[in-house]
Every structure is written in structure tokens, then in C-alpha cells.
C-alpha positions in Angstrom: -31.0 30.3 20.6 -27.7 32.1 18.9 -24.3 29.8 19.0 -21.1 31.9 19.0 -17.7 29.9 18.0 -15.0 31.5 20.2 -12.6 33.6 17.4 -9.6 30.6 18.0 -12.0 27.5 16.8 -12.9 29.8 14.1 -9.3 30.5 13.4 -8.1 26.7 14.3 -10.9 25.9 11.8 -9.9 27.3 8.8 -6.2 26.5 9.2 -7.4 23.0 9.0 -9.5 23.3 6.1 -6.2 25.1 4.6 -3.8 22.8 4.5 -1.6 22.5 1.5 0.4 19.5 0.9 4.2 20.1 -0.9 6.4 17.4 -2.0 9.7 17.2 -1.0 12.4 15.4 -2.3 16.3 14.4 -0.6 18.5 12.2 -2.9 22.1 11.9 -1.6 24.3 8.7 -2.8 26.8 8.0 -5.4 25.6 8.4 -9.1 26.8 6.8 -12.2 28.2 9.3 -14.5 25.8 8.0 -17.4 21.8 8.0 -16.8 20.0 5.5 -15.1 17.0 4.7 -17.5 17.9 3.8 -21.5 18.4 6.9 -24.1 16.1 7.5 -26.5 17.3 5.1 -28.8 17.6 2.3 -26.3 15.6 -0.7 -25.7 17.3 -2.1 -22.3 16.4 -4.7 -20.1 16.4 -4.8 -16.5 15.8 -7.1 -13.5 14.3 -5.3 -9.9 15.2 -6.9 -7.0 13.2 -5.3 -4.2 12.8 -6.1 -0.2 11.4 -4.5 2.8 13.7 -3.1 5.7 10.8 -2.2 8.0 11.5 -1.2 11.8 10.7 -3.6 14.6 7.4 -1.5 15.2 6.4 -1.4 11.9 2.6 -1.7 11.7 0.3 -2.7 8.4 3.4 -4.7 7.0 1.5 -6.7 4.6 -0.5 -3.6 3.7 3.0 -1.8 2.9 4.6 -4.7 1.2 1.6 -4.8 -0.8 1.6 -1.2 -2.1 5.4 -1.3 -2.4 5.3 -4.1 -5.1 2.2 -2.5 -7.1 3.9 0.7 -7.1 7.4 -0.6 -8.2 5.8 -2.3 -11.1 4.0 0.4 -11.8 7.0 2.8 -12.1 8.9 0.5 -14.1 6.4 -0.8 -16.5 4.7 1.9 -18.2 7.4 4.8 -17.3 9.6 3.5 -19.9 12.7 3.7 -18.6 13.5 0.3 -19.4 11.9 -1.8 -22.3 11.6 -4.7 -21.0 11.2 -5.2 -17.1 11.3 -8.3 -14.1 10.4 -7.7 -10.6 11.6 -10.0 -7.8 10.4 -9.5 -4.2 13.5 -11.0 -1.9 12.0 -11.8 1.0 15.6 -11.6 3.2 18.2 -9.0 2.7 20.5 -10.2 -0.5 23.6 -9.8 -0.8 24.8 -7.9 -3.4 27.1 -10.5 -4.3 24.2 -13.1 -4.6 22.9 -10.8 -7.7 24.7 -12.2 -10.8 24.3 -15.6 -9.9 20.7 -15.0 -9.4 20.2 -13.6 -12.7 23.2 -15.6 -14.9 20.1 -18.5 -15.1 17.7 -16.0 -15.8 16.0 -16.5 -19.9 17.4 -13.8 -21.7 19.8 -12.3 -18.9 19.0 -8.7 -18.3 21.3 -5.6 -19.4 21.2 -4.0 -15.4 20.3 -5.5 -11.8 19.0 -3.0 -9.4 18.4 -4.0 -6.1 15.7 -1.3 -4.0 15.9 -1.4 -0.5 12.5 -0.2 0.4 13.0 1.6 4.2 9.9 3.7 4.8 6.6 3.6 3.0 3.7 5.3 5.2 1.7 8.1 6.8 3.6 10.3 9.5 2.9 13.0 12.0 5.0 15.3 13.7 3.4 17.3 17.0 4.8 21.3 16.7 5.0 24.0 19.2 3.8 26.8 16.4 0.6 27.6 15.7 0.1 24.6 13.3 0.1 21.9 16.2 0.6 19.4 13.8 2.0 18.5 10.6 1.7 14.9 8.9 1.8 13.4 5.0 3.3 10.7 3.6 7.0 9.4 2.7 9.0 6.8 1.6 12.4 6.0 1.7 14.3 4.0 -0.5 18.1 2.2 -1.1 18.8 2.2 -4.8 22.0 0.0 -5.8 22.6 -0.8 -9.7 25.1 -3.6 -10.1 27.1 -4.6 -12.6 25.8 -7.9 -14.8 29.4 -9.4 -14.8 30.8 -8.9 -11.2 28.0 -7.8 -8.4 30.5 -4.4 -9.2 27.9 -1.4 -7.3 27.8 1.3 -9.8 25.7 3.1 -8.0 24.4 3.1 -4.5 21.8 6.3 -3.2 19.6 7.2 -1.2 15.8 8.8 -1.3 13.9 10.3 0.8 10.6 11.5 -0.9 7.7 13.3 1.6 4.4 14.5 0.6 3.1 16.8 3.3 2.9 19.9 5.5 1.3 21.9 8.3 -2.4 20.4 9.1 -2.4 18.0 6.9 -3.5 14.2 7.1 -3.0 11.4 4.7 -3.7 7.7 5.4 -2.7 4.5 3.6 -4.7 5.2 0.3 -2.1 6.9 -1.7 1.2 4.5 -0.9 1.0 2.8 -4.1 1.1 6.5 -5.9 3.9 7.4 -3.2 6.6 4.8 -4.6 6.2 5.5 -8.1 6.7 8.9 -7.7 9.8 8.4 -5.5 11.3 6.4 -8.4 10.4 9.1 -10.7 12.0 11.7 -8.9 14.8 9.3 -8.6 15.9 7.2 -11.6 14.0 9.4 -14.4 13.1 13.1 -13.4 12.2 14.1 -16.9 10.5 11.1 -18.5 6.5 10.0 -17.9 5.2 12.8 -15.1 3.5 10.7 -12.6 3.7 13.3 -9.8 2.7 16.5 -10.3 2.5 18.4 -7.2 4.6 21.4 -6.3 8.0 20.4 -5.2 11.8 20.9 -3.6 14.2 19.0 -4.4 17.5 18.5 -2.6 19.8 16.8 -4.6 23.3 15.7 -4.2 24.9 13.9 -7.4 
């Protein structure tokens, strides 16, 4: 007995197999006049203080925070954005006025301080009313602040929204470490070491 798939099921299957992920990057806020990463002849040190700001109903918190820690460490230890780095996970929201006090006693006080709040890190699925019934992928939302070593003055304060996905794309949590590394690359040093080679659409306001 022959089994014939209806035409709409064939079309649906082809659409699902043809899902293509695209990376979109939105960056907005206050930027310094100087590059954020060190110059070619510089050897700057920095302290990175990061903390999560999850939604009250956020799922898999421990998994996401572990991925964020690894992704942040990966970028700063392998990108050459800074010569020397130290990454600290701050449990509670850190007041920017506390940053100088926190780092003043550190051995070899860093040249720069970066406060990084992770607001979103995970898969997304959106139901659509078009032929593509859903759009999925992963996203990262960070609030990045560079704080003056001396007085806690905010030298930079900007938000990044990194997304990778598209119609018929389904992604899980396996790429989250890589995703946050990609976001930091686009936000801090898009011309530096390339971790992410996917096609992208940027919307950057500096």
C-alpha cells in the first residue's frame, strides 16, 4: 500500500529542514571616547565583576549562571582584550560606589573595572501568525559598565541584545557559553579575535 503525504505536510517538512539562523546585535547607551579594549602596544589589567539579574520565574538558574561564568571567562582570557583579567561573580547587585572599595585591596590593582549584569541568557521561542509558525533561537542581554578606578565614575554604560535564530530554528541550552562569549565580542571588541562567524545584522548606536 502506497502512503502519500499531503502537500501541506511536505511543505511543512521542507520549511522545518530549511530553517536558517541569523545573528542580530543591538547595542545602545553611553560609550567612552576611547576603545574599550587595550591598544596593540598596551598591557592593561581589568577586574570583571558580573552578577545575574534573572526574572522571578527564570528556569534552570544554576545552569545559566555556570554557562555565563564560563563564557565570560572564555572571552576575557582568550580574546586579548586585556592582558590580565580577574573575574568575580557578585551574588547580590553591586553598587557602583562599592567597586573602588572592593578592588582597592586587590594585589596589583587593575587598570580598569567592568561591571557586567546578565539579564537574559537562554533559548527563546516565539509563535507567529505567518507561514513560519514559530521563530526560535537563543538570546543574551547584558548591561555593561566601565567604572573609574579612582572615584567610581561611570565611563561607559550600555546595553547589548544579542540574538541567534530565525524561523523554524530550535536551540537548547548547549550553546549558552558560546553565546555570551559572542555577545561580549560584539559589544567590546568586534574587530578582535573572532569567536562567532555567523551572518549577522547589527543595530549599533554609539
